[in-house]
C-alpha positions as CSV (number, residue, x, y, z in Angstrom):
1,M,0.3,0.4,-0.1
2,P,1.4,3.4,-0.7
3,S,2.7,5.6,2.3
4,I,1.0,9.1,3.5
5,S,3.6,11.6,3.1
6,K,5.9,12.4,6.8
7,K,3.9,15.9,6.2
8,G,0.3,14.3,5.8
9,R,0.6,12.5,9.0
10,A,2.0,15.4,10.6
11,M,-0.7,18.0,10.1
12,P,-2.6,18.7,13.5
13,E,-6.5,18.0,13.1
14,S,-8.7,20.8,14.0
15,P,-9.6,21.2,17.7
16,I,-12.9,22.5,16.9
17,R,-14.4,20.0,14.0
18,K,-12.5,17.1,15.2
19,L,-15.8,16.4,17.9
20,V,-18.4,17.0,14.6
21,P,-18.8,13.7,14.0
22,F,-20.3,13.2,18.0
23,A,-22.2,16.5,17.5
24,E,-24.0,14.7,14.2
25,A,-24.8,11.4,16.1
26,A,-26.1,13.3,19.2
27,K,-28.4,15.5,16.8
28,K,-29.5,12.5,15.0
29,A,-30.5,10.9,18.6
30,G,-32.7,13.7,19.3
31,A,-30.3,15.8,21.3
32,K,-30.5,19.4,20.9
33,V,-26.7,20.7,20.6
34,I,-25.8,24.4,21.7
35,H,-22.7,24.9,19.7
36,L,-20.0,27.3,21.4
37,N,-17.1,25.4,19.3
38,I,-17.0,27.5,16.4
39,G,-16.8,31.7,15.5
40,Q,-19.9,31.6,13.0
41,P,-21.9,35.0,14.1
42,D,-25.4,34.7,14.1
43,I,-25.4,38.1,13.0
44,K,-26.7,38.9,9.8
45,T,-24.8,39.8,6.5
46,P,-24.9,43.4,4.9
47,Q,-27.9,43.0,2.9
48,I,-26.4,45.2,0.6
49,A,-24.0,42.8,0.0
50,L,-26.4,40.1,-1.0
51,D,-27.9,42.1,-3.2
52,A,-24.6,42.6,-4.9
53,V,-24.7,39.1,-5.8
54,K,-28.3,38.8,-6.4
55,N,-28.7,41.6,-9.1
56,N,-25.3,41.4,-10.8
57,T,-25.8,41.1,-14.8
58,I,-22.4,39.1,-15.3
59,D,-23.0,36.9,-18.6
60,V,-19.5,35.0,-18.3
61,L,-18.2,34.1,-15.0
62,A,-14.8,34.8,-15.5
63,Y,-11.5,34.3,-14.0
64,S,-10.4,38.1,-12.1
65,R,-7.1,39.3,-11.6
66,T,-4.7,36.8,-9.2
67,E,-4.3,40.0,-7.0
68,G,-8.0,40.4,-6.7
69,S,-9.7,43.1,-9.0
70,E,-8.7,46.4,-8.9
71,T,-11.5,48.5,-7.7
72,Y,-12.0,46.1,-4.5
73,R,-8.1,47.2,-3.9
74,E,-8.7,50.4,-4.4
75,K,-12.0,50.8,-1.8
76,L,-9.5,48.4,0.2
77,A,-7.1,51.2,0.7
78,T,-9.6,53.9,1.6
79,Y,-11.3,51.5,4.0
80,Y,-7.7,51.2,5.6
81,A,-7.3,54.5,5.6
82,K,-9.9,55.5,7.8
83,H,-8.5,53.2,10.3
84,D,-5.1,55.6,9.9
85,I,-3.9,52.5,7.8
86,V,-2.0,54.2,4.6
87,V,-1.7,51.8,1.7
88,S,-2.7,51.6,-1.3
89,A,-4.1,49.2,-3.9
90,D,-0.8,47.6,-4.7
91,D,-0.1,46.7,-1.3
92,I,-2.8,44.7,-1.0
93,I,-3.4,41.0,-2.5
94,V,-6.7,39.9,-2.7
95,T,-6.8,36.4,-1.3
96,T,-9.6,33.0,-0.9
97,G,-9.9,34.0,2.9
98,G,-7.5,35.4,5.9
99,S,-6.5,31.2,5.5
100,E,-5.0,31.4,2.0
101,A,-3.4,34.7,2.8
102,L,-1.4,33.4,5.9
103,S,-0.3,30.8,3.5
104,F,1.1,32.5,1.5
105,V,3.2,34.6,4.2
106,M,4.2,31.2,5.3
107,G,5.3,30.0,1.9
108,S,7.0,33.8,1.0
109,I,8.9,34.0,4.3
110,A,9.9,30.7,5.2
111,D,11.9,27.8,4.3
112,A,11.8,24.2,5.5
113,D,12.9,24.3,9.0
114,D,12.7,28.0,9.4
115,E,11.0,28.9,12.8
116,I,8.1,31.8,13.6
117,I,6.8,32.8,17.3
118,I,3.8,32.9,18.5
119,P,2.5,33.7,21.7
120,E,-0.2,30.5,22.6
121,P,-2.9,30.2,22.9
122,F,-3.5,30.9,19.5
123,Y,-5.6,30.2,16.2
124,A,-5.4,26.4,16.0
125,N,-5.1,26.5,12.1
126,Y,-1.5,28.6,12.3
127,N,0.1,24.9,13.0
128,G,-1.8,23.4,10.1
129,F,-0.3,26.1,7.8
130,A,3.4,26.2,9.2
131,T,3.5,22.3,8.9
132,G,1.7,22.5,5.2
133,A,4.9,25.1,4.4
134,G,7.0,22.7,6.8
135,V,8.0,25.8,8.8
136,K,8.3,25.0,12.9
137,V,6.0,27.2,15.5
138,V,7.9,28.5,18.7
139,P,5.7,29.0,21.0
140,V,5.9,31.3,24.0
141,V,3.5,31.1,26.4
142,S,0.7,34.1,27.6
143,K,-0.7,33.0,30.8
144,I,-4.6,32.9,31.7
145,E,-3.8,34.9,34.7
146,D,-2.3,37.7,32.7
147,N,-5.6,37.6,31.1
148,F,-3.5,36.2,28.3
149,A,-1.5,39.7,27.7
150,L,1.5,39.5,25.2
151,P,4.5,37.5,27.4
152,P,7.8,39.8,28.4
153,I,9.6,40.7,25.6
154,A,12.9,38.6,27.2
155,D,10.6,35.4,26.6
156,F,10.4,36.4,22.9
157,E,14.3,37.2,23.0
158,K,15.7,33.3,24.7
159,L,13.4,32.4,21.3
160,I,14.8,34.0,18.2
161,G,18.0,31.9,17.0
162,P,19.2,31.6,13.4
163,K,15.7,30.0,11.7
164,T,13.5,32.8,13.3
165,K,11.9,34.7,10.5
166,A,8.8,36.2,11.9
167,I,7.0,37.0,15.2
168,V,3.1,36.0,14.2
169,I,0.4,37.5,16.6
170,C,-3.6,37.6,16.1
171,N,-4.6,41.2,17.8
172,P,-7.7,40.9,18.8
173,G,-6.6,37.3,19.6
174,N,-8.9,34.2,18.0
175,P,-9.2,32.4,20.9
176,T,-8.3,34.6,24.2
177,G,-10.3,37.7,22.7
178,Y,-6.7,40.0,24.0
179,L,-6.6,43.0,22.5
180,Y,-2.4,44.3,22.2
181,S,-1.9,47.6,23.0
182,K,-0.4,50.5,21.6
183,E,2.8,49.9,23.8
184,E,2.9,46.0,23.6
185,I,3.0,46.6,19.5
186,K,5.7,49.3,19.6
187,A,7.3,46.6,22.0
188,L,7.4,43.9,19.3
189,R,8.4,46.8,16.7
190,D,11.7,47.1,18.5
191,I,12.4,43.3,18.7
192,V,11.6,42.9,15.2
193,I,14.0,45.9,13.7
194,K,16.8,44.6,16.3
195,H,16.3,40.9,14.5
196,N,15.2,42.1,11.7
197,L,12.4,40.0,11.5
198,F,8.7,40.4,9.6
199,L,6.0,40.5,12.4
200,V,2.9,39.3,10.9
201,A,-0.5,40.3,12.6
202,D,-4.0,38.5,12.2
203,E,-6.4,41.1,12.3
204,V,-9.4,39.8,10.9
205,Y,-11.3,40.9,14.6
206,R,-10.3,45.0,14.4
207,E,-14.0,46.1,14.6
208,F,-14.9,44.2,17.9
209,T,-12.9,46.1,20.6
210,Y,-14.4,46.8,23.8
211,E,-14.4,49.4,26.9
212,G,-13.8,52.5,24.4
213,A,-10.6,50.7,23.7
214,A,-9.1,51.2,20.2
215,H,-7.3,48.7,17.8
216,Y,-3.6,49.5,16.9
217,S,-2.3,47.9,13.7
218,V,1.4,47.4,13.0
219,L,0.8,48.8,9.4
220,Q,-0.1,51.9,11.7
221,E,3.8,51.9,13.6
222,A,6.4,53.7,11.7
223,G,9.5,51.5,11.1
224,L,7.8,49.0,10.5
225,E,7.2,48.9,6.8
226,E,9.4,46.5,5.8
227,H,8.6,44.3,8.3
228,A,5.0,44.5,8.7
229,I,2.3,41.7,6.9
230,V,-0.9,42.4,8.2
231,V,-3.8,39.3,7.3
232,D,-7.0,40.1,7.4
233,S,-10.3,39.0,6.2
234,V,-14.3,40.0,5.7
235,S,-15.4,36.5,7.4
236,K,-16.1,38.0,10.9
237,R,-16.5,41.8,10.0
238,Y,-19.4,41.6,8.1
239,S,-21.0,38.0,9.0
240,M,-19.5,36.8,5.9
241,C,-17.6,33.3,6.6
242,G,-18.8,31.6,3.6
243,A,-17.6,34.8,1.2
244,R,-14.2,33.1,1.6
245,I,-12.4,36.4,1.1
246,G,-9.3,38.0,2.9
247,C,-6.3,39.9,2.2
248,L,-2.7,40.1,2.8
249,V,-1.3,43.7,3.1
250,T,2.5,44.6,3.2
251,K,4.3,47.6,2.5
252,N,7.4,44.9,1.7
253,K,7.2,45.0,-2.1
254,E,9.4,41.7,-1.9
255,V,7.2,40.1,-0.3
256,I,3.8,41.3,-2.4
257,Q,6.1,40.3,-5.3
258,T,6.6,36.8,-4.0
259,A,3.2,36.4,-2.5
260,M,2.0,37.3,-6.1
261,K,3.4,34.1,-7.4
262,F,1.9,31.7,-5.3
263,A,-1.8,33.5,-6.0
264,Q,-1.3,33.1,-9.9
265,A,-0.4,29.0,-8.7
266,R,-3.9,29.0,-7.5
267,L,-5.2,31.8,-10.2
268,S,-7.9,33.8,-8.5
269,P,-10.0,34.4,-5.9
270,P,-13.6,33.8,-6.6
271,T,-15.8,36.6,-8.8
272,Y,-18.8,36.5,-6.9
273,A,-17.9,36.7,-3.5
274,Q,-15.6,39.6,-4.1
275,I,-18.9,41.6,-5.3
276,A,-20.1,40.8,-2.5
277,S,-16.8,42.1,-0.1
278,E,-17.0,44.9,-2.4
279,A,-20.5,45.6,-1.6
280,A,-19.9,45.2,1.8
281,L,-17.0,47.7,2.2
282,E,-20.7,50.0,1.7
283,T,-21.9,49.0,5.0
284,K,-22.6,52.0,7.5
285,Q,-21.2,52.3,10.7
286,E,-24.3,52.1,12.6
287,Y,-23.9,48.3,11.7
288,F,-20.5,47.9,13.4
289,D,-22.2,49.9,16.1
290,A,-25.2,47.8,17.0
291,V,-23.2,44.3,16.0
292,K,-20.5,45.5,18.8
293,T,-23.1,46.5,21.6
294,E,-24.9,43.1,21.3
295,Y,-21.4,41.4,21.3
296,V,-20.6,43.5,24.3
297,G,-23.6,42.1,25.9
298,R,-23.3,38.5,25.1
299,R,-19.4,38.8,26.3
300,D,-20.9,40.4,30.4
301,V,-23.1,37.9,30.0
302,L,-21.2,34.7,29.5
303,I,-18.6,36.0,31.8
304,A,-21.1,36.8,34.7
305,E,-22.6,32.8,33.9
306,L,-19.1,30.8,34.0
307,N,-18.0,33.5,37.0
308,K,-21.2,31.8,39.2
309,I,-19.5,28.6,38.6
310,D,-17.1,27.0,41.2
311,G,-13.9,26.5,39.9
312,I,-14.0,27.8,36.9
313,K,-11.4,30.8,35.8
314,V,-12.1,32.6,32.7
315,A,-10.5,35.5,31.2
316,K,-12.4,38.6,29.9
317,P,-11.9,39.0,26.3
318,Q,-11.2,42.9,25.4
319,G,-11.8,42.3,21.9
320,A,-12.9,39.6,19.1
321,F,-15.8,36.9,20.2
322,Y,-13.7,34.2,22.1
323,C,-12.6,33.4,25.7
324,I,-10.7,31.3,27.3
325,A,-12.2,29.2,30.4
326,E,-10.3,27.0,32.8
327,L,-12.5,24.0,34.1
328,P,-11.8,22.1,37.1
329,I,-11.2,18.9,35.3
330,K,-8.0,17.4,33.6
331,S,-9.2,16.4,30.4
332,A,-11.3,19.3,28.2
333,E,-11.4,16.8,25.3
334,N,-12.3,13.6,27.2
335,F,-14.9,16.3,28.8
336,A,-16.3,17.8,25.3
337,Q,-17.0,14.4,23.7
338,W,-18.4,12.8,27.1
339,L,-21.1,15.9,26.9
340,L,-21.9,15.5,23.1
341,E,-21.8,11.4,23.7
342,D,-23.3,10.5,27.2
343,F,-24.5,14.2,29.1
344,R,-28.2,15.9,28.4
345,L,-30.1,18.5,30.2
346,N,-33.6,18.1,29.7
347,G,-32.7,16.6,25.9
348,E,-29.9,19.2,25.2
349,T,-26.3,19.6,25.8
350,V,-23.6,21.6,24.6
351,M,-20.2,21.8,21.8
352,V,-17.2,23.1,23.0
353,A,-13.7,23.6,22.0
354,P,-11.1,21.9,23.9
355,A,-8.2,24.4,24.4
356,A,-5.4,21.9,24.4
357,G,-5.6,22.4,20.3
358,F,-4.7,26.2,20.7
359,Y,-1.2,25.2,22.1
360,A,1.9,23.9,20.6
361,S,3.5,23.2,24.2
362,Q,2.9,19.9,25.5
363,G,0.9,19.8,27.9
364,L,-1.1,22.7,28.4
365,G,-4.6,23.8,28.3
366,K,-5.6,20.5,28.7
367,N,-8.0,21.5,31.4
368,Q,-9.7,24.7,29.2
369,I,-11.8,25.5,26.7
370,R,-12.4,27.9,24.6
371,I,-16.0,29.3,23.9
372,A,-17.3,31.2,21.2
373,Y,-19.7,33.9,22.1
374,V,-21.6,34.1,18.6
375,L,-25.2,32.7,20.1
376,E,-28.2,35.2,21.0
377,K,-28.1,35.8,25.2
378,N,-30.7,33.4,26.4
379,S,-28.8,30.2,24.7
380,L,-25.6,31.4,26.2
381,K,-27.2,31.2,29.6
382,R,-28.7,27.8,28.6
383,A,-25.5,26.6,27.5
384,V,-23.5,28.1,30.9
385,Q,-26.5,26.1,32.8
386,I,-25.4,22.9,31.2
387,L,-22.0,23.4,31.3
388,K,-22.9,23.5,35.4
389,E,-24.5,20.9,35.4
390,A,-22.4,18.3,33.5
391,L,-19.6,19.6,35.7
392,Q,-21.2,18.5,38.6
393,S,-21.9,15.3,37.5
394,Y,-18.7,14.8,35.5
395,K,-16.6,11.9,36.6
396,G,-13.6,12.2,34.4
């Protein structure tokens, strides 16, 4: 029998999706499953984006330009300018989701066995993109006790070696909800300039910041013009996860030229989705204000309800719509599977994402879960009540 590649065997499973078969089996058996495991917002997609697809007059659904349509990229540059990020259309490559942008970045800045440093816990698919590119993830630990703030710069310094090519951050963070301050971005600027590294920032949750805090992009920081690379996406901003449109943004022309070669190999991003995404840029500020208010309310309900459960420790998110909770158990993965297979409260159960898959360090996060608060408040209250009852019944 032909053998599977070493890379294929090393490719990690998604901690978010690998429990899906158990959830499907629970549903087939008649249970209602409340999904806290995946960041699929229930917020309505802006009508202007949906109408742009419905009302288009395309006769031939042709390839778009490799780097994305010119009008979309020009409008993206205008969007960034509103956020004090000065870039041109030529600094942008439109991609098939933020995921493809991350893949292009990995392929453009690192060779096999090179290293990237990432504060953990981090978006689980960073492990997958790195594995696909043959790149080694070197984690630097952030702690729930510190609300997952940026680890001390000295911790980064210890990890930088001859194979280090970049520091990667998610801001605001998935899975932690942490929002990096301007001072933390400046600290990262100093270290990447000192060691001549790239600073890659996944900024797909830019709009979702709380308590009046402002998002500060790596592209706003002077001196990072050749170092900073931003990965972005329409998925969460406009509740358009299925559009699969993202982008790579950098002022480093060599990175753009290199990423373009990877982009040419996949031909072009999807045309209809670009039409929807371009139209979505006309979304009024009132939409974002209402969405942010809703997420703040959901976050506050979730945190308040979780804090009522003995033995739970939870970090308070400052952005995005995720939080990490530490449970009084040994294995969150076993608990998550048990919830789906064996536990019901009035015919209901919950699906959570075990947090160990968001760490690269072995042994960390085993008693933690990630919760996506993308459901309305009553559903969140109900889900936490189920968690509370389940923890009291769970024997481990």
